[in-house]
C-alpha positions, 0 to 999 in steps of 0.5 A: 295427767291433765288437770281434770285427772289430778282432781279425780285422783286427788279426790280418790286418795282423799276418799280412801284416807278418810275411810282408812282413818274411820276404820282405824278409829273404829278398831281403836274405839273397840279395843279401848271399850273392851280394855275399860270393861276388863279394868272395871269388872275383872277383879285383879290387884295389879294391871295387865301386862302391856296388850300391844304387839304379840299378846292377845288383844283386849277384845279377844281376852274380854271374849275369853273371860265371857266365854269361860264364866257363861259356859263354866269350863272346867279344864282350860288348856292354853298354849301360849302363856301371858296376859290371857293366863291371867284373864282365864285364871280370873274367869275360873276363880270368879266361877269358883270351879275350874283349872287352867293348864298353860304350856309354854316352850319359853322358860322366861315367858313361864316365869313372867307369867308366874310373877303376874299370877303371884301378884294377882293371887291367881296361882291356885287356878293355874298350873304352869307347864314348860313343854319345850320344842320337840320334833314332830314324828307322828304323821297325823301331826304333820301339815303339808309335810316337811319337818316340824316342831311342837311342844313336847307331846309328853307334857300333854299326857295327864290332861282329860276332858278339855272344855276349851283349848285356846291356841295362841302359840307356839309362834310362827318363828318355830316352823311353818304351821307351827300350831297345827299339831294342836287338835290332832294331838288333843282332840281325844282328850276334849270333852263332848261340849269342847271348843277350840279358839284359835287366835290371829286368824286375820293370817292366812296360815292360821285360817288354813289351819282352822279350816283343815281341823274343821275338815279332819274332825268334822267340827263346826267353824266360825270366825269373829271379826276381832283386831287379829281375828278369832277362829271357833271350832266346835264339836 
């Protein structure tokens, strides 16, 4: 490589690093902006659990809160408990109507969420349900064949007229396409105005699931460019 080529390569790398830095700064600003709004406007007695890593990001939590407040969602089903449970519960409380049904396969996660709800006086607005992993035998709940596990479907039998289905579990570690059964299993229990929100659509697997749901159930689908991605499906 001669000197001129080296200069071009150095310039290219420098420009790319500058663009990447701006992108990171913008993403960080968006998360801080969303977190500040949450802290200043959503009434909680104690701080939220840490919002990094596997948990929902501040930008999607803010969208969840605003959606429930605006639509006055009555029956909210959450797959995967955590910080989002508190935000959904706060939205229901502030609306003065509605209920959150939060499902998790992990007893420890549910217990941590229960403690946070108690600390913030939000237990009356949430029903926590343990739904342990169970093999899926119904072919309608399978995607791309193979063995599959999901929540024990018996735990969902009493649900009806779901206005919002928030899908943030089960985790990928359980099996491939672990979140796919959500809509096939619960579609008939959704209200006429129901929406399905899928977290983590920056991942190929979650996008594939959203697109298959849209195709099978004739749902409209749009994506929001949040930190971890968000797919919104509507009847």
